[in-house]
Z-matrix of the N, CA and C atoms (Angstrom, degrees):
N
C 1 1.458
C 2 1.529 1 108.87
N 3 1.314 2 116.94 1 133.37
C 4 1.459 3 119.77 2 -178.79
C 5 1.527 4 110.64 3 -81.26
N 6 1.300 5 115.30 4 159.09
C 7 1.462 6 123.09 5 -179.97
C 8 1.525 7 110.40 6 -65.01
N 9 1.329 8 117.92 7 130.42
C 10 1.468 9 121.43 8 176.05
C 11 1.524 10 108.85 9 -74.77
N 12 1.334 11 114.58 10 134.71
C 13 1.459 12 120.89 11 -178.28
C 14 1.518 13 110.03 12 -132.30
N 15 1.329 14 115.43 13 143.56
C 16 1.461 15 122.75 14 173.65
C 17 1.516 16 108.43 15 -129.58
N 18 1.330 17 115.32 16 156.60
C 19 1.465 18 120.82 17 176.26
C 20 1.519 19 108.08 18 -138.97
N 21 1.338 20 115.90 19 147.48
C 22 1.458 21 118.97 20 -178.29
C 23 1.514 22 113.27 21 -157.39
N 24 1.332 23 113.25 22 171.76
C 25 1.463 24 122.28 23 178.70
C 26 1.526 25 109.06 24 -115.04
N 27 1.311 26 115.82 25 130.09
C 28 1.460 27 122.74 26 175.00
C 29 1.524 28 107.21 27 -104.65
N 30 1.324 29 116.48 28 106.11
C 31 1.463 30 119.19 29 176.94
C 32 1.516 31 109.03 30 -77.24
N 33 1.345 32 114.76 31 144.25
C 34 1.463 33 119.29 32 174.59
C 35 1.518 34 108.83 33 -138.57
N 36 1.323 35 114.18 34 158.37
C 37 1.465 36 121.50 35 177.40
C 38 1.518 37 108.23 36 -147.53
N 39 1.329 38 114.48 37 160.42
C 40 1.462 39 120.96 38 176.75
C 41 1.522 40 108.46 39 -102.31
N 42 1.326 41 115.81 40 129.68
C 43 1.461 42 121.54 41 173.94
C 44 1.524 43 106.16 42 -127.14
N 45 1.311 44 114.79 43 105.24
C 46 1.462 45 118.60 44 -174.62
C 47 1.518 46 109.34 45 65.36
N 48 1.326 47 116.13 46 -124.87
C 49 1.464 48 119.76 47 -177.26
C 50 1.528 49 112.27 48 -101.97
N 51 1.333 50 117.16 49 15.90
C 52 1.464 51 117.51 50 -179.57
C 53 1.525 52 111.44 51 -127.49
N 54 1.323 53 113.77 52 161.75
C 55 1.461 54 121.76 53 177.37
C 56 1.523 55 107.86 54 -99.94
N 57 1.337 56 115.36 55 138.41
C 58 1.460 57 121.53 56 171.46
C 59 1.520 58 108.15 57 -119.34
N 60 1.332 59 115.55 58 148.96
C 61 1.462 60 121.78 59 178.55
C 62 1.523 61 108.91 60 -123.12
N 63 1.328 62 114.97 61 151.48
C 64 1.459 63 121.72 62 178.80
C 65 1.526 64 108.70 63 -97.25
N 66 1.325 65 115.67 64 119.16
C 67 1.461 66 121.90 65 177.82
C 68 1.517 67 109.72 66 -118.56
N 69 1.320 68 115.53 67 154.44
C 70 1.456 69 121.47 68 176.48
C 71 1.516 70 110.24 69 -113.49
N 72 1.342 71 115.79 70 140.37
C 73 1.467 72 121.64 71 175.67
C 74 1.519 73 108.07 72 -88.06
N 75 1.325 74 116.67 73 125.61
C 76 1.460 75 121.18 74 -175.98
C 77 1.529 76 110.59 75 -62.90
N 78 1.318 77 115.28 76 131.87
C 79 1.452 78 121.50 77 -179.05
C 80 1.519 79 112.12 78 -81.98
N 81 1.309 80 114.01 79 172.16
C 82 1.464 81 120.31 80 177.78
C 83 1.513 82 111.93 81 99.64
N 84 1.311 83 115.51 82 166.42
C 85 1.467 84 120.76 83 -172.78
C 86 1.520 85 115.00 84 -68.95
N 87 1.323 86 118.48 85 -25.87
C 88 1.467 87 119.36 86 -177.42
C 89 1.529 88 112.94 87 -70.46
N 90 1.314 89 117.15 88 -24.25
C 91 1.472 90 120.51 89 -177.00
C 92 1.527 91 112.60 90 -110.46
N 93 1.322 92 117.93 91 -0.15
C 94 1.464 93 122.02 92 -173.13
C 95 1.528 94 113.12 93 -54.80
N 96 1.316 95 117.96 94 -37.19
C 97 1.467 96 120.65 95 -176.35
C 98 1.521 97 112.53 96 -108.78
N 99 1.348 98 116.22 97 12.99
C 100 1.465 99 120.55 98 178.62
C 101 1.512 100 109.76 99 -105.35
N 102 1.310 101 115.55 100 148.30
C 103 1.453 102 121.19 101 174.60
C 104 1.527 103 108.64 102 -122.60
N 105 1.323 104 117.84 103 -66.11
C 106 1.466 105 120.97 104 179.41
C 107 1.522 106 109.33 105 -62.30
N 108 1.331 107 116.19 106 128.10
C 109 1.456 108 121.77 107 179.43
C 110 1.511 109 114.94 108 81.40
N 111 1.329 110 117.72 109 2.54
C 112 1.469 111 121.53 110 -177.95
C 113 1.525 112 112.47 111 -109.72
N 114 1.329 113 117.40 112 5.39
C 115 1.462 114 122.39 113 178.51
C 116 1.521 115 108.33 114 -106.51
N 117 1.317 116 116.53 115 146.52
C 118 1.455 117 120.89 116 -171.87
C 119 1.519 118 112.19 117 -146.38
N 120 1.325 119 115.02 118 160.41
C 121 1.459 120 121.23 119 166.06
C 122 1.524 121 105.92 120 -66.36
N 123 1.333 122 120.22 121 134.04
C 124 1.469 123 120.07 122 174.89
C 125 1.537 124 109.14 123 -59.80
N 126 1.314 125 116.44 124 116.85
C 127 1.464 126 121.69 125 -171.43
C 128 1.513 127 110.08 126 -155.53
N 129 1.315 128 115.31 127 173.45
C 130 1.448 129 119.82 128 175.81
C 131 1.508 130 111.00 129 -167.42
N 132 1.329 131 114.99 130 166.33
C 133 1.454 132 121.31 131 -176.84
C 134 1.523 133 111.64 132 -74.99
N 135 1.325 134 114.25 133 155.69
C 136 1.454 135 120.73 134 177.29
C 137 1.516 136 109.35 135 -146.05
N 138 1.323 137 114.80 136 161.47
C 139 1.463 138 122.30 137 -179.85
C 140 1.525 139 110.01 138 -86.36
N 141 1.335 140 117.21 139 156.25
C 142 1.470 141 120.71 140 -177.54
C 143 1.525 142 114.55 141 -57.76
N 144 1.327 143 118.32 142 -27.04
C 145 1.459 144 119.58 143 -177.39
C 146 1.532 145 113.45 144 -84.96
N 147 1.342 146 118.13 145 -2.49
C 148 1.464 147 121.39 146 178.54
C 149 1.530 148 108.80 147 -99.13
N 150 1.325 149 118.95 148 131.61
C 151 1.467 150 119.81 149 175.94
C 152 1.540 151 110.49 150 -62.05
N 153 1.322 152 116.00 151 138.82
C 154 1.474 153 121.00 152 -177.47
C 155 1.533 154 111.38 153 -57.60
N 156 1.330 155 118.10 154 -39.81
C 157 1.464 156 121.12 155 -179.46
C 158 1.526 157 110.37 156 -61.83
N 159 1.330 158 117.17 157 -44.04
C 160 1.468 159 120.40 158 178.29
C 161 1.527 160 110.58 159 -62.64
N 162 1.327 161 115.95 160 -41.02
C 163 1.464 162 120.43 161 178.93
C 164 1.528 163 110.97 162 -63.84
N 165 1.328 164 117.37 163 -41.16
C 166 1.470 165 120.68 164 -179.84
C 167 1.524 166 110.64 165 -59.81
N 168 1.318 167 116.39 166 -43.42
C 169 1.470 168 120.59 167 -179.57
C 170 1.537 169 111.02 168 -69.52
N 171 1.324 170 116.63 169 -41.56
C 172 1.471 171 120.44 170 178.49
C 173 1.527 172 110.65 171 -63.42
N 174 1.316 173 115.88 172 -44.84
C 175 1.463 174 119.93 173 -178.30
C 176 1.528 175 111.83 174 -67.14
N 177 1.318 176 117.92 175 -34.22
C 178 1.465 177 120.41 176 175.81
C 179 1.527 178 109.07 177 -57.80
N 180 1.334 179 115.60 178 -47.49
C 181 1.477 180 121.24 179 179.19
C 182 1.528 181 110.58 180 -61.08
N 183 1.337 182 117.19 181 -45.00
C 184 1.464 183 120.80 182 -178.04
C 185 1.528 184 111.74 183 -67.68
N 186 1.317 185 117.04 184 -42.17
C 187 1.465 186 120.41 185 -175.91
C 188 1.529 187 112.77 186 -73.38
N 189 1.345 188 116.69 187 -38.85
C 190 1.463 189 119.92 188 -174.30
C 191 1.528 190 114.02 189 -106.56
N 192 1.317 191 117.26 190 -12.86
C 193 1.464 192 119.93 191 -179.09
C 194 1.513 193 112.93 192 71.33
N 195 1.316 194 117.17 193 21.42
C 196 1.466 195 123.22 194 -179.79
C 197 1.517 196 108.77 195 -132.26
N 198 1.333 197 117.10 196 149.65
C 199 1.460 198 117.52 197 177.30
C 200 1.526 199 110.81 198 -66.03
N 201 1.323 200 116.66 199 146.82
C 202 1.465 201 118.40 200 178.23
C 203 1.521 202 109.64 201 -65.82
N 204 1.323 203 117.10 202 144.90
C 205 1.463 204 119.56 203 -178.88
C 206 1.517 205 112.03 204 -71.09
N 207 1.318 206 114.46 205 151.16
C 208 1.461 207 120.23 206 171.19
C 209 1.520 208 106.93 207 -83.28
N 210 1.265 209 116.26 208 163.81
C 211 1.457 210 120.50 209 178.76
C 212 1.508 211 109.99 210 136.48
N 213 1.326 212 114.66 211 168.91
C 214 1.458 213 120.37 212 -179.82
C 215 1.526 214 109.91 213 -63.55
N 216 1.314 215 115.89 214 130.29
C 217 1.462 216 121.39 215 178.08
C 218 1.523 217 108.78 216 -97.26
N 219 1.310 218 115.80 217 119.91
C 220 1.464 219 121.58 218 179.17
C 221 1.522 220 108.35 219 -97.51
N 222 1.330 221 118.78 220 114.92
C 223 1.462 222 120.22 221 -179.07
C 224 1.526 223 110.87 222 -65.92
N 225 1.325 224 115.59 223 131.28
C 226 1.463 225 121.50 224 178.13
C 227 1.524 226 111.47 225 -109.15
N 228 1.328 227 116.69 226 1.71
C 229 1.458 228 120.31 227 176.37
C 230 1.517 229 113.18 228 79.63
N 231 1.325 230 114.04 229 -155.57
C 232 1.462 231 122.06 230 -175.91
C 233 1.522 232 110.61 231 -122.15
N 234 1.324 233 115.19 232 155.68
C 235 1.463 234 122.71 233 168.52
C 236 1.525 235 107.53 234 -136.42
N 237 1.315 236 115.63 235 155.94
C 238 1.466 237 121.28 236 173.89
C 239 1.529 238 107.14 237 -108.77
N 240 1.319 239 115.45 238 119.69
C 241 1.463 240 120.24 239 179.81
C 242 1.534 241 110.16 240 -79.29
N 243 1.323 242 116.45 241 166.70
C 244 1.465 243 122.37 242 -175.85
C 245 1.529 244 112.40 243 -54.36
N 246 1.325 245 118.33 244 -36.36
C 247 1.458 246 121.53 245 179.97
C 248 1.509 247 113.52 246 -79.33
N 249 1.337 248 118.26 247 -0.66
C 250 1.448 249 122.47 248 177.81
C 251 1.514 250 115.20 249 99.41
N 252 1.325 251 118.08 250 -12.13
C 253 1.467 252 120.49 251 -179.52
C 254 1.520 253 109.67 252 -66.39
N 255 1.349 254 115.39 253 138.21
C 256 1.468 255 122.42 254 175.43
C 257 1.530 256 107.13 255 -94.04
N 258 1.338 257 116.42 256 127.38
C 259 1.460 258 121.68 257 178.87
C 260 1.526 259 108.56 258 -116.54
N 261 1.333 260 115.68 259 130.55
C 262 1.462 261 123.47 260 176.54
C 263 1.523 262 107.44 261 -112.56
N 264 1.331 263 117.43 262 136.84
C 265 1.464 264 119.59 263 -178.34
C 266 1.521 265 111.94 264 -139.84
N 267 1.321 266 113.24 265 154.43
C 268 1.461 267 123.17 266 173.09
C 269 1.517 268 107.09 267 -126.91
N 270 1.327 269 116.49 268 145.78
C 271 1.463 270 121.89 269 174.04
C 272 1.525 271 108.10 270 -99.82
N 273 1.330 272 115.48 271 139.01
C 274 1.458 273 122.21 272 177.03
C 275 1.520 274 107.40 273 -134.19
N 276 1.330 275 115.99 274 128.16
C 277 1.466 276 119.42 275 177.65
C 278 1.518 277 108.50 276 -78.39
N 279 1.326 278 116.02 277 122.13
C 280 1.465 279 121.28 278 -177.76
C 281 1.517 280 109.52 279 -167.57
N 282 1.314 281 115.58 280 153.53
C 283 1.448 282 121.24 281 172.92
C 284 1.518 283 109.09 282 -96.27
N 285 1.296 284 116.55 283 151.13
C 286 1.456 285 121.21 284 176.82
C 287 1.520 286 106.92 285 -157.47
N 288 1.311 287 116.45 286 132.54
C 289 1.462 288 121.39 287 176.15
C 290 1.522 289 108.00 288 -86.31
N 291 1.342 290 118.65 289 114.36
C 292 1.457 291 120.21 290 -179.28
C 293 1.532 292 114.12 291 -53.95
N 294 1.331 293 117.21 292 -26.68
C 295 1.467 294 119.98 293 179.90
C 296 1.526 295 111.82 294 -70.48
N 297 1.332 296 117.17 295 -13.78
C 298 1.462 297 120.38 296 -176.70
C 299 1.528 298 113.80 297 -87.05
N 300 1.325 299 118.14 298 -5.00
C 301 1.462 300 118.54 299 -175.96
C 302 1.528 301 111.46 300 -72.51
N 303 1.298 302 115.05 301 150.25
C 304 1.460 303 123.87 302 175.21
C 305 1.525 304 105.57 303 -133.90
N 306 1.351 305 116.51 304 82.14
C 307 1.462 306 119.85 305 -168.25
C 308 1.526 307 114.06 306 -64.94
N 309 1.335 308 113.37 307 148.66
C 310 1.448 309 119.75 308 170.44
C 311 1.520 310 109.17 309 -69.67
N 312 1.326 311 116.08 310 168.66
C 313 1.463 312 120.39 311 -177.41
C 314 1.526 313 110.86 312 -127.87
N 315 1.317 314 114.74 313 165.19
C 316 1.465 315 121.70 314 172.48
C 317 1.527 316 107.31 315 -137.04
N 318 1.318 317 115.69 316 158.61
C 319 1.457 318 121.86 317 -178.48
C 320 1.518 319 108.77 318 -115.21
N 321 1.327 320 115.95 319 137.27
C 322 1.462 321 120.63 320 175.87
C 323 1.524 322 109.64 321 -148.88
N 324 1.313 323 115.37 322 159.93
C 325 1.462 324 120.17 323 176.47
C 326 1.524 325 107.77 324 -74.46
N 327 1.340 326 115.30 325 124.37
C 328 1.469 327 119.98 326 179.44
C 329 1.509 328 109.65 327 -152.86
N 330 1.307 329 117.96 328 132.09
C 331 1.464 330 128.78 329 -6.92
C 332 1.539 331 111.55 330 -62.84
N 333 1.346 332 115.62 331 161.17
C 334 1.470 333 119.46 332 -178.21
C 335 1.533 334 111.61 333 -55.25
N 336 1.311 335 114.64 334 141.56
C 337 1.474 336 123.99 335 178.59
C 338 1.522 337 113.41 336 58.63
N 339 1.334 338 117.44 337 21.94
C 340 1.467 339 121.03 338 179.56
C 341 1.525 340 112.23 339 -90.54
N 342 1.336 341 115.75 340 -17.87
C 343 1.451 342 119.53 341 -175.20
C 344 1.526 343 112.82 342 79.54
N 345 1.335 344 117.57 343 0.13
C 346 1.465 345 121.83 344 -179.56
C 347 1.523 346 109.60 345 -97.27
N 348 1.330 347 115.72 346 125.83
C 349 1.459 348 120.50 347 176.11
C 350 1.515 349 108.97 348 -94.66
N 351 1.321 350 115.78 349 131.61
C 352 1.469 351 121.32 350 178.52
C 353 1.510 352 109.37 351 -126.98
N 354 1.313 353 114.78 352 152.74
C 355 1.462 354 121.42 353 179.65
C 356 1.521 355 109.31 354 -104.18
N 357 1.333 356 115.82 355 137.46
C 358 1.462 357 122.46 356 -179.52
C 359 1.527 358 108.91 357 -132.36
N 360 1.347 359 117.62 358 151.99
C 361 1.468 360 119.39 359 175.48
C 362 1.528 361 110.40 360 -71.97
N 363 1.340 362 115.83 361 144.02
C 364 1.472 363 120.28 362 175.23
C 365 1.534 364 109.64 363 -57.95
N 366 1.322 365 115.85 364 -47.37
C 367 1.461 366 123.43 365 174.97
C 368 1.513 367 106.62 366 -124.27
N 369 1.330 368 117.50 367 124.93
C 370 1.467 369 117.90 368 -177.19
C 371 1.531 370 113.34 369 -87.97
N 372 1.337 371 116.08 370 -11.70
C 373 1.465 372 120.37 371 172.19
C 374 1.524 373 108.53 372 -166.90
N 375 1.315 374 115.48 373 157.10
C 376 1.460 375 121.62 374 174.55
C 377 1.515 376 107.66 375 -130.52
N 378 1.334 377 115.74 376 152.96
C 379 1.463 378 119.93 377 -178.49
C 380 1.521 379 109.81 378 -158.06
N 381 1.329 380 114.66 379 156.20
C 382 1.457 381 122.50 380 174.65
C 383 1.519 382 109.06 381 -89.48
N 384 1.341 383 115.70 382 137.96
C 385 1.461 384 121.75 383 178.53
C 386 1.523 385 109.63 384 -137.40
N 387 1.335 386 115.74 385 144.74
C 388 1.455 387 120.16 386 167.71
C 389 1.521 388 108.25 387 -65.38
N 390 1.329 389 116.76 388 160.16
C 391 1.467 390 120.08 389 -174.86
C 392 1.525 391 113.51 390 -59.64
N 393 1.335 392 118.20 391 -38.56
C 394 1.467 393 119.82 392 -179.27
C 395 1.532 394 111.41 393 -64.18
N 396 1.320 395 116.32 394 -46.86
C 397 1.472 396 119.59 395 179.22
C 398 1.528 397 110.54 396 -67.08
N 399 1.331 398 116.89 397 -38.70
C 400 1.462 399 120.43 398 178.57
C 401 1.527 400 110.92 399 -59.59
N 402 1.333 401 117.65 400 -39.54
C 403 1.475 402 120.89 401 179.29
C 404 1.523 403 111.39 402 -62.22
N 405 1.317 404 117.19 403 -31.49
C 406 1.467 405 121.30 404 179.31
C 407 1.530 406 111.96 405 -72.78
N 408 1.327 407 117.30 406 -26.75
C 409 1.460 408 121.53 407 -171.40
C 410 1.523 409 114.84 408 -103.87
N 411 1.323 410 117.28 409 -29.53
C 412 1.466 411 121.05 410 -171.19
C 413 1.528 412 111.30 411 -70.84
N 414 1.335 413 115.63 412 155.01
C 415 1.465 414 121.36 413 171.44
C 416 1.526 415 106.57 414 -49.66
N 417 1.335 416 118.87 415 127.14
C 418 1.471 417 120.62 416 -170.07
C 419 1.526 418 116.09 417 -47.64
N 420 1.317 419 119.02 418 -46.80
C 421 1.468 420 120.46 419 -177.65
C 422 1.526 421 111.48 420 -62.99
N 423 1.330 422 117.53 421 -30.85
C 424 1.457 423 120.80 422 -177.36
C 425 1.525 424 113.06 423 -74.29
N 426 1.320 425 118.30 424 -10.79
C 427 1.470 426 120.94 425 176.58
C 428 1.530 427 110.25 426 -58.52
N 429 1.319 428 117.44 427 -26.62
C 430 1.473 429 120.55 428 177.64
C 431 1.525 430 110.73 429 -60.39
N 432 1.328 431 118.28 430 -32.94
C 433 1.463 432 120.71 431 177.32
C 434 1.522 433 110.85 432 -62.90
N 435 1.331 434 116.99 433 -39.20
C 436 1.469 435 121.29 434 179.34
C 437 1.522 436 109.98 435 -65.22
N 438 1.328 437 116.08 436 -42.60
C 439 1.468 438 120.49 437 178.84
C 440 1.523 439 110.84 438 -62.99
N 441 1.329 440 116.38 439 -42.68
C 442 1.470 441 120.52 440 -178.95
C 443 1.530 442 111.16 441 -66.35
N 444 1.324 443 117.10 442 -37.12
C 445 1.462 444 120.71 443 176.40
C 446 1.529 445 109.35 444 -63.64
N 447 1.327 446 116.78 445 -47.05
C 448 1.472 447 120.98 446 -179.79
C 449 1.528 448 110.96 447 -61.35
N 450 1.330 449 117.83 448 -38.16
C 451 1.473 450 121.82 449 179.49
C 452 1.520 451 111.97 450 -63.77
N 453 1.340 452 116.50 451 -29.28
C 454 1.457 453 119.92 452 -179.75
C 455 1.525 454 111.72 453 -76.05
N 456 1.349 455 115.63 454 -8.03
C 457 1.453 456 120.20 455 175.58
C 458 1.510 457 115.02 456 64.78
N 459 1.288 458 115.90 457 29.08
C 460 1.469 459 119.81 458 -178.30
C 461 1.483 460 111.51 459 -83.98
């Protein structure tokens, strides 16, 4: 079995003297009542033959229903999440109104073993957070992306 990989875009903006990042809250019933550890860089899986950058832009469109922003892409490298998935991310400075998203959806059996298929949003909400608050909410391994963005002094 090949290594699972995801790629995504971390939007950031400057508000006064601080940086804010746009995170998405994972949709579906497993994360509905979770906050800490349930927010993520908008991202998605890709196949080995697809360039990670192309996947990051495609997944941004699929997850948020909006075209990925243009602008300089700052590489944030890779992290390995607790489940073993490798995530690659780039930061792009851009504004986005969270109310404008039209999230993609996924289908799963819910409740478990009920035989009923239900549709859920990939991300049930998105929001801007300062780096300190974002570190409290983001999937733990992805906090490294926030640190790398801050190190770049953007």
